[in-house]
MMTF fields as JSON, N, C-alpha, C and O atoms, coordinates in Angstrom:
{
  "mmtfVersion": "1.0.0",
  "mmtfProducer": "UNKNOWN",
  "numBonds": 491,
  "numAtoms": 492,
  "numGroups": 123,
  "numChains": 1,
  "numModels": 1,
  "chainsPerModel": [1],
  "groupsPerChain": [123],
  "chainIdList": ["A"],
  "bondAtomList": [4, 2, 8, 6, 12, 10, 16, 14, 20, 18, 24, 22, 28, 26, 32, 30, 36, 34, 40, 38, 44, 42, 48, 46, 52, 50, 56, 54, 60, 58, 64, 62, 68, 66, 72, 70, 76, 74, 80, 78, 84, 82, 88, 86, 92, 90, 96, 94, 100, 98, 104, 102, 108, 106, 112, 110, 116, 114, 120, 118, 124, 122, 128, 126, 132, 130, 136, 134, 140, 138, 144, 142, 148, 146, 152, 150, 156, 154, 160, 158, 164, 162, 168, 166, 172, 170, 176, 174, 180, 178, 184, 182, 188, 186, 192, 190, 196, 194, 200, 198, 204, 202, 208, 206, 212, 210, 216, 214, 220, 218, 224, 222, 228, 226, 232, 230, 236, 234, 240, 238, 244, 242, 248, 246, 252, 250, 256, 254, 260, 258, 264, 262, 268, 266, 272, 270, 276, 274, 280, 278, 284, 282, 288, 286, 292, 290, 296, 294, 300, 298, 304, 302, 308, 306, 312, 310, 316, 314, 320, 318, 324, 322, 328, 326, 332, 330, 336, 334, 340, 338, 344, 342, 348, 346, 352, 350, 356, 354, 360, 358, 364, 362, 368, 366, 372, 370, 376, 374, 380, 378, 384, 382, 388, 386, 392, 390, 396, 394, 400, 398, 404, 402, 408, 406, 412, 410, 416, 414, 420, 418, 424, 422, 428, 426, 432, 430, 436, 434, 440, 438, 444, 442, 448, 446, 452, 450, 456, 454, 460, 458, 464, 462, 468, 466, 472, 470, 476, 474, 480, 478, 484, 482, 488, 486],
  "bondOrderList": [1, 1, 1, 1, 1, 1, 1, 1, 1, 1, 1, 1, 1, 1, 1, 1, 1, 1, 1, 1, 1, 1, 1, 1, 1, 1, 1, 1, 1, 1, 1, 1, 1, 1, 1, 1, 1, 1, 1, 1, 1, 1, 1, 1, 1, 1, 1, 1, 1, 1, 1, 1, 1, 1, 1, 1, 1, 1, 1, 1, 1, 1, 1, 1, 1, 1, 1, 1, 1, 1, 1, 1, 1, 1, 1, 1, 1, 1, 1, 1, 1, 1, 1, 1, 1, 1, 1, 1, 1, 1, 1, 1, 1, 1, 1, 1, 1, 1, 1, 1, 1, 1, 1, 1, 1, 1, 1, 1, 1, 1, 1, 1, 1, 1, 1, 1, 1, 1, 1, 1, 1, 1],
  "groupList": [{"groupName": "UNK", "atomNameList": ["N", "CA", "C", "O"], "elementList": ["N", "C", "C", "O"], "formalChargeList": [0, 0, 0, 0], "bondAtomList": [1, 0, 2, 1, 3, 2], "bondOrderList": [1, 1, 2], "singleLetterCode": "X", "chemCompType": "L-PEPTIDE LINKING"}],
  "groupTypeList": [0, 0, 0, 0, 0, 0, 0, 0, 0, 0, 0, 0, 0, 0, 0, 0, 0, 0, 0, 0, 0, 0, 0, 0, 0, 0, 0, 0, 0, 0, 0, 0, 0, 0, 0, 0, 0, 0, 0, 0, 0, 0, 0, 0, 0, 0, 0, 0, 0, 0, 0, 0, 0, 0, 0, 0, 0, 0, 0, 0, 0, 0, 0, 0, 0, 0, 0, 0, 0, 0, 0, 0, 0, 0, 0, 0, 0, 0, 0, 0, 0, 0, 0, 0, 0, 0, 0, 0, 0, 0, 0, 0, 0, 0, 0, 0, 0, 0, 0, 0, 0, 0, 0, 0, 0, 0, 0, 0, 0, 0, 0, 0, 0, 0, 0, 0, 0, 0, 0, 0, 0, 0, 0],
  "groupIdList": [1, 2, 3, 4, 5, 6, 7, 8, 9, 10, 11, 12, 13, 14, 15, 16, 17, 18, 19, 20, 21, 22, 23, 24, 25, 26, 27, 28, 29, 30, 31, 32, 33, 34, 35, 36, 37, 38, 39, 40, 41, 42, 43, 44, 45, 46, 47, 48, 49, 50, 51, 52, 53, 54, 55, 56, 57, 58, 59, 60, 61, 62, 63, 64, 65, 66, 67, 68, 69, 70, 71, 72, 73, 74, 75, 76, 77, 78, 79, 80, 81, 82, 83, 84, 85, 86, 87, 88, 89, 90, 91, 92, 93, 94, 95, 96, 97, 98, 99, 100, 101, 102, 103, 104, 105, 106, 107, 108, 109, 110, 111, 112, 113, 114, 115, 116, 117, 118, 119, 120, 121, 122, 123],
  "secStructList": [7, 2, 2, 2, 2, 2, 2, 2, 2, 2, 2, 2, 2, 2, 2, 2, 2, 2, 2, 1, 3, 3, 6, 6, 2, 2, 2, 2, 2, 2, 2, 2, 2, 2, 6, 6, 2, 2, 2, 2, 2, 2, 2, 2, 2, 2, 2, 2, 2, 2, 2, 2, 2, 7, 6, 6, 7, 7, 3, 3, 3, 3, 3, 3, 3, 7, 6, 6, 1, 7, 6, 6, 7, 3, 3, 3, 3, 3, 3, 3, 3, 3, 7, 1, 7, 2, 2, 2, 2, 2, 2, 2, 2, 2, 2, 2, 0, 0, 0, 0, 0, 2, 2, 2, 2, 2, 2, 2, 6, 6, 7, 3, 3, 3, 3, 3, 3, 3, 7, 6, 6, 6, 7],
  "xCoordList": [77.348, 78.313, 78.709, 79.879, 77.779, 78.134, 79.104, 80.021, 78.94, 79.898, 81.284, 82.267, 81.408, 82.694, 83.343, 84.528, 82.563, 83.075, 83.48, 84.528, 82.662, 82.969, 84.271, 85.081, 84.414, 85.642, 86.86, 87.901, 86.772, 87.906, 88.28, 89.456, 87.235, 87.446, 88.121, 89.038, 87.665, 88.3, 89.753, 90.613, 90.033, 91.415, 92.286, 93.416, 91.712, 92.449, 92.764, 93.879, 91.772, 91.924, 92.977, 93.832, 92.954, 93.961, 95.375, 96.343, 95.443, 96.715, 97.249, 98.439, 96.312, 96.721, 97.178, 98.102, 96.59, 96.98, 98.387, 98.982, 98.946, 100.296, 101.353, 102.508, 100.903, 101.877, 101.643, 102.486, 100.484, 100.196, 99.975, 99.661, 100.145, 99.822, 98.419, 98.208, 97.466, 96.119, 96.076, 96.283, 95.819, 95.82, 94.717, 94.915, 93.548, 92.394, 91.88, 90.965, 92.445, 92.256, 90.76, 90.413, 89.901, 88.496, 87.798, 86.949, 88.128, 87.484, 87.962, 87.139, 89.265, 89.771, 89.15, 88.694, 89.143, 88.542, 87.091, 86.661, 86.321, 84.906, 84.77, 83.925, 85.596, 85.572, 85.847, 85.159, 86.834, 87.188, 86.118, 85.896, 85.462, 84.347, 83.189, 82.5, 83.009, 81.928, 82.348, 81.49, 83.628, 84.161, 85.247, 86.422, 84.826, 85.792, 86.594, 87.64, 86.163, 86.887, 88.222, 89.083, 88.393, 89.665, 90.723, 91.909, 90.34, 91.291, 92.301, 93.498, 91.883, 92.914, 93.798, 94.949, 93.254, 94.09, 95.178, 96.31, 94.872, 95.892, 96.893, 98.089, 96.436, 97.347, 98.307, 99.51, 97.803, 98.622, 99.583, 100.716, 99.135, 99.966, 101.216, 102.267, 101.126, 102.266, 103.594, 104.608, 103.62, 104.955, 105.442, 106.65, 104.533, 104.962, 105.543, 106.581, 104.899, 105.449, 106.798, 107.724, 106.946, 108.231, 109.285, 110.416, 108.937, 109.926, 110.376, 111.555, 109.417, 109.759, 110.365, 111.277, 109.84, 110.255, 111.196, 111.807, 111.303, 112.184, 111.339, 110.217, 111.841, 111.052, 110.626, 109.651, 111.341, 110.999, 110.175, 109.985, 109.691, 108.887, 107.573, 106.792, 107.285, 105.946, 104.89, 105.123, 103.691, 102.509, 101.418, 101.046, 100.909, 99.804, 98.49, 98.417, 97.476, 96.14, 95.134, 95.079, 94.35, 93.323, 92.137, 92.242, 91.011, 89.759, 89.767, 89.908, 89.614, 89.673, 88.299, 87.781, 87.718, 86.409, 86.508, 87.419, 85.577, 85.547, 84.897, 83.738, 85.649, 85.112, 83.876, 83.141, 83.631, 82.465, 81.301, 80.216, 81.599, 80.546, 79.919, 80.199, 79.039, 78.343, 79.247, 80.353, 78.789, 79.591, 79.908, 80.839, 79.14, 79.383, 80.359, 80.777, 80.702, 81.558, 83.008, 83.607, 83.55, 84.929, 85.583, 84.906, 86.883, 87.616, 88.858, 89.223, 89.411, 90.575, 91.86, 91.99, 92.766, 94.039, 95.125, 95.159, 96.03, 97.263, 98.381, 98.673, 99.003, 100.057, 101.391, 101.75, 102.134, 103.525, 104.4, 104.561, 104.983, 105.732, 107.178, 107.853, 107.62, 109.014, 109.738, 109.127, 111.06, 111.892, 112.884, 113.945, 112.532, 113.316, 112.951, 111.874, 113.821, 113.463, 112.347, 112.241, 111.503, 110.329, 110.767, 110.123, 111.833, 112.337, 112.684, 112.675, 112.991, 113.299, 112.041, 111.917, 111.114, 109.952, 108.85, 108.238, 108.6, 107.506, 107.697, 106.714, 108.893, 109.012, 108.694, 108.166, 108.983, 108.628, 107.128, 106.608, 106.423, 104.976, 104.394, 103.443, 104.954, 104.519, 104.71, 103.879, 105.836, 106.163, 105.162, 104.674, 104.844, 103.815, 102.512, 101.887, 102.111, 100.858, 100.92, 99.949, 102.043, 102.187, 102.218, 101.58, 102.978, 103.205, 101.94, 101.671, 101.187, 100.103, 98.791, 97.735, 98.828, 97.668, 96.713, 95.504, 97.128, 96.209, 95.268, 94.062, 95.748, 94.916, 94.096, 92.936, 94.677, 94.024, 92.985, 92.057, 93.122, 92.23, 90.769, 89.874, 90.53, 89.147, 88.352, 87.192, 89.064, 88.434, 88.211, 87.433, 88.882, 88.72, 87.448, 87.009, 86.882, 85.649, 85.798, 84.891, 86.953, 87.223, 87.201, 87.044, 87.359, 87.295, 88.665, 88.77, 89.711, 91.062, 92.041, 92.009, 92.875, 93.919, 95.283, 95.388, 96.309, 97.682, 98.322, 98.209, 99.005, 99.696, 100.995, 101.278, 101.751, 103.002, 102.753, 101.976, 103.401, 103.433, 104.87, 105.582, 105.311, 106.665, 106.844, 106.172, 107.74, 107.945, 109.421, 110.062, 109.969, 111.358, 111.841, 111.363, 112.813, 113.436, 112.582, 112.951, 111.476, 110.627, 110.412, 109.83, 110.857, 110.573, 111.427, 111.306],
  "yCoordList": [40.162, 40.052, 41.401, 41.614, 42.325, 43.673, 44.349, 45.02, 44.2, 44.838, 44.23, 44.938, 42.995, 42.352, 42.962, 43.294, 43.097, 43.712, 45.178, 45.616, 45.916, 47.303, 47.431, 48.337, 46.5, 46.499, 46.164, 46.8, 45.197, 44.902, 46.057, 46.339, 46.723, 47.875, 49.004, 49.646, 49.249, 50.312, 49.963, 50.843, 48.741, 48.362, 48.568, 49.048, 48.183, 48.341, 49.782, 50.116, 50.656, 52.084, 52.602, 53.393, 52.211, 52.616, 52.207, 52.953, 51.011, 50.527, 51.372, 51.678, 51.743, 52.642, 53.981, 54.572, 54.463, 55.799, 55.754, 56.807, 54.559, 54.447, 54.51, 54.869, 54.14, 54.099, 55.219, 55.464, 55.886, 57.014, 58.235, 58.069, 59.444, 60.638, 61.065, 61.591, 60.877, 61.339, 62.814, 63.229, 63.631, 65.082, 65.56, 66.471, 64.975, 65.238, 63.886, 63.338, 63.331, 61.974, 61.522, 60.477, 62.33, 61.873, 61.876, 61.017, 62.837, 62.936, 61.74, 61.101, 61.439, 60.293, 58.968, 58.129, 58.807, 57.609, 57.449, 56.35, 58.547, 58.448, 58.064, 57.244, 58.653, 58.34, 56.835, 56.172, 56.316, 54.92, 54.007, 52.923, 54.407, 53.649, 53.588, 52.576, 54.664, 54.697, 53.873, 53.35, 53.747, 53.1, 52.057, 52.215, 51.001, 50.028, 49.311, 48.744, 49.308, 48.71, 49.436, 48.902, 50.59, 51.328, 50.913, 51.117, 50.329, 49.955, 48.95, 49.167, 47.831, 46.902, 47.473, 47.064, 48.43, 49.062, 49.907, 49.888, 50.658, 51.436, 50.473, 50.766, 49.307, 48.407, 47.858, 47.787, 47.472, 46.945, 47.961, 47.629, 49.204, 50.253, 50.583, 50.831, 50.592, 51.084, 50.422, 51.107, 49.051, 48.464, 48.695, 48.709, 48.875, 49.136, 50.566, 50.784, 51.513, 52.867, 52.849, 53.51, 52.127, 52.031, 51.46, 51.947, 50.424, 49.8, 50.743, 50.791, 51.491, 52.335, 53.7, 54.213, 54.248, 55.658, 55.655, 56.676, 54.527, 54.459, 54.171, 54.666, 53.41, 52.985, 54.117, 53.978, 55.192, 56.281, 57.379, 58.444, 57.133, 58.116, 58.337, 57.392, 59.514, 59.757, 59.854, 60.288, 59.423, 59.5, 60.109, 59.548, 61.266, 61.875, 61.54, 61.444, 61.369, 61.011, 62.056, 62.45, 62.478, 63.511, 63.351, 62.824, 63.805, 63.818, 65.153, 66.229, 65.053, 66.207, 66.355, 65.426, 67.59, 67.878, 68.524, 69.32, 68.21, 68.838, 70.254, 70.354, 71.31, 72.638, 72.955, 73.882, 72.248, 72.479, 71.552, 71.674, 70.573, 69.562, 69.878, 70.899, 68.948, 69.082, 68.531, 68.07, 68.574, 68.131, 66.652, 66.222, 65.854, 64.432, 64.074, 62.926, 65.101, 64.889, 65.03, 66.099, 63.949, 63.969, 62.619, 61.636, 62.574, 61.331, 61.41, 62.466, 60.318, 60.259, 60.307, 59.614, 61.174, 61.313, 60.832, 61.186, 60.022, 59.617, 60.373, 60.1, 61.318, 62.17, 61.586, 61.608, 61.063, 60.564, 61.77, 62.481, 62.038, 63.285, 63.05, 62.159, 63.861, 63.714, 65.03, 66.095, 64.944, 66.095, 65.893, 66.516, 65.041, 64.741, 65.661, 66.257, 65.796, 66.539, 65.854, 64.627, 66.657, 66.137, 65.032, 63.987, 65.274, 64.339, 63.004, 62.014, 62.922, 61.666, 61.062, 59.84, 61.909, 61.4, 60.884, 59.855, 61.552, 61.174, 59.77, 59.028, 59.325, 57.901, 56.951, 55.87, 57.288, 56.395, 56.274, 55.184, 57.406, 57.369, 56.563, 55.803, 56.73, 55.955, 54.473, 53.658, 54.135, 52.712, 52.182, 51.062, 52.955, 52.581, 52.279, 51.25, 53.117, 52.935, 51.687, 50.933, 51.457, 50.346, 49.023, 48.044, 49.022, 47.805, 47.355, 46.159, 48.306, 47.941, 48.752, 48.143, 50.04, 50.861, 50.724, 50.76, 50.579, 50.441, 49.314, 49.487, 48.178, 47.027, 47.148, 46.737, 47.684, 47.789, 48.911, 48.874, 49.883, 51.042, 50.715, 51.467, 49.617, 49.208, 49.087, 49.486, 48.5, 48.279, 49.65, 49.717, 50.675, 51.981, 52.721, 53.622, 52.357, 52.979, 54.552, 55.299, 54.965, 56.385, 57.208, 58.429, 56.517, 57.15, 57.341, 57.932, 56.834, 56.931, 57.269, 56.659, 58.207, 58.614, 58.653, 58.934, 58.38, 58.536, 59.617, 59.645, 60.524, 61.624, 61.976, 61.474, 62.831, 63.319, 64.66, 65.481, 64.868, 66.202, 66.524, 65.817, 67.637, 68.054, 68.873, 69.885, 68.434, 69.089, 69.369, 68.726, 70.277, 70.57, 70.933, 71.886, 70.157, 70.446, 70.05, 70.378, 69.37, 69.029, 67.544, 67.127, 66.728, 65.293, 64.649, 63.448],
  "zCoordList": [123.624, 122.515, 122.005, 121.687, 121.913, 121.417, 122.322, 121.848, 123.625, 124.602, 124.476, 124.695, 124.146, 123.944, 122.694, 122.695, 121.658, 120.428, 120.657, 120.183, 121.369, 121.703, 122.563, 122.372, 123.487, 124.358, 123.516, 123.681, 122.628, 121.762, 120.83, 120.602, 120.294, 119.467, 120.238, 119.727, 121.476, 122.28, 122.568, 122.535, 122.839, 123.085, 121.852, 121.931, 120.697, 119.441, 119.163, 118.762, 119.377, 119.16, 120.164, 119.764, 121.388, 122.385, 121.933, 122.08, 121.388, 120.919, 119.748, 119.67, 118.826, 117.716, 118.248, 117.69, 119.264, 119.849, 120.405, 120.634, 120.633, 121.131, 120.016, 120.243, 118.784, 117.675, 116.631, 115.769, 116.733, 115.908, 116.848, 118.026, 116.307, 117.035, 116.696, 115.604, 117.543, 117.316, 117.58, 118.721, 116.584, 116.795, 117.666, 118.47, 117.535, 118.392, 118.857, 118.243, 119.928, 120.355, 120.376, 119.827, 121.019, 121.168, 119.842, 119.601, 118.936, 117.651, 116.778, 116.122, 116.766, 116.026, 116.569, 115.792, 117.877, 118.455, 118.054, 117.704, 118.1, 117.739, 116.266, 115.91, 115.421, 113.971, 113.778, 113.002, 114.472, 114.349, 114.905, 114.365, 115.95, 116.446, 115.437, 115.311, 114.754, 113.688, 112.479, 111.768, 112.232, 111.068, 111.468, 111.136, 112.181, 112.703, 111.611, 111.923, 110.371, 109.297, 109.039, 108.34, 109.57, 109.397, 110.39, 110.13, 111.536, 112.56, 112.049, 112.239, 111.392, 110.953, 109.843, 109.691, 109.06, 108.049, 108.659, 108.174, 109.72, 110.43, 111.065, 111.072, 111.612, 112.234, 111.196, 111.446, 110.05, 108.954, 108.394, 108.046, 108.305, 107.651, 108.442, 107.852, 109.795, 110.592, 110.358, 110.227, 110.298, 110.032, 108.609, 108.369, 107.667, 106.289, 106.24, 105.615, 106.877, 106.969, 107.649, 107.176, 108.728, 109.432, 108.518, 108.5, 107.746, 106.865, 105.747, 105.394, 105.198, 104.059, 104.466, 103.818, 105.529, 105.881, 107.114, 107.427, 107.794, 108.952, 110.207, 110.31, 111.125, 112.267, 113.225, 113.963, 113.204, 114.095, 113.443, 114.031, 112.251, 111.516, 112.197, 112.315, 112.647, 113.274, 112.216, 111.088, 112.636, 111.724, 112.596, 113.627, 112.17, 112.88, 112.188, 110.963, 112.988, 112.439, 112.901, 114.066, 111.93, 112.268, 111.374, 110.266, 111.852, 111.095, 110.302, 110.882, 108.997, 108.127, 107.457, 106.837, 107.609, 107.059, 105.747, 105.52, 104.826, 103.54, 103.739, 104.142, 103.454, 103.714, 102.873, 103.212, 101.834, 101.014, 101.272, 100.703, 102.205, 102.495, 103.822, 104.45, 104.242, 105.518, 106.602, 106.317, 107.839, 108.984, 108.988, 109.668, 108.23, 108.103, 106.963, 106.814, 106.169, 105.054, 105.489, 105.371, 105.987, 106.521, 106.287, 105.986, 106.424, 106.351, 107.318, 107.834, 107.496, 108.421, 107.511, 106.502, 107.964, 107.307, 108.202, 109.38, 107.675, 108.367, 107.658, 106.494, 108.349, 107.799, 108.2, 109.377, 107.236, 107.475, 107.565, 106.573, 108.724, 108.978, 108.592, 109.108, 107.687, 107.176, 107.137, 107.048, 107.205, 107.069, 105.894, 105.86, 104.965, 103.809, 102.679, 102.695, 101.689, 100.477, 99.747, 99.753, 99.11, 98.356, 97.364, 97.267, 96.657, 95.681, 96.252, 95.521, 97.531, 98.215, 98.851, 98.935, 99.296, 100.038, 99.098, 99.383, 98.033, 97.119, 96.611, 96.591, 96.189, 95.721, 96.862, 96.602, 98.099, 99.203, 99.365, 99.601, 99.238, 99.313, 98.133, 98.31, 96.965, 95.803, 96.008, 95.609, 96.645, 96.933, 97.968, 97.817, 99.013, 100.026, 99.289, 99.546, 98.42, 97.723, 96.822, 96.763, 96.121, 95.227, 95.998, 95.612, 97.1, 97.875, 98.629, 98.742, 99.13, 100.005, 99.795, 99.626, 99.799, 99.928, 98.727, 98.957, 97.543, 96.426, 96.638, 96.462, 97.004, 97.266, 98.568, 98.617, 99.558, 100.866, 100.885, 101.694, 100.028, 100.093, 99.807, 100.195, 99.142, 98.879, 100.198, 100.304, 101.212, 102.531, 103.29, 104.242, 102.855, 103.492, 103.107, 103.821, 102.025, 101.475, 101.448, 101.815, 101.006, 100.837, 102.151, 102.132, 103.263, 104.548, 105.206, 106.281, 104.549, 105.098, 103.975, 102.906, 104.22, 103.282, 103.943, 105.137, 103.193, 103.643, 102.845, 101.619, 103.529, 102.853, 103.583, 104.672, 102.963, 103.612, 104.297, 103.809, 105.404, 106.026, 106.254, 106.968, 105.619, 105.797, 107.067, 107.267, 107.906, 109.191, 109.37, 110.201, 108.644, 108.707, 110.063, 110.679, 110.543, 111.826, 113.027, 114.154, 112.84, 113.984, 114.154, 115.156, 113.215, 113.363, 114.393, 114.633]
}
């Protein structure tokens, strides 16, 4: 039974890697395997991000470590990459949080964050 669960989790992570940009793929995959509760949250978030920010909006995912913490003090960040002015992008992030993330974030147990990454001329 455990191998079936592990196989399904590996497939779900591979599916996420096709719709998100994993900055360090093996590190992100390992983090998601340790915290499988984050997988459905990332699955749910992607269409909401596409609806609010546009279907072609890239989202990069990376494990970010607290510089003042130990090596286990880290969380997963999903960076919504935008080339819009701040005044236009921030209300979209606020809407994302209001529409979905505030309620869903309880399941993340402070291990997943969504933020904006400004990439002028590169999106």
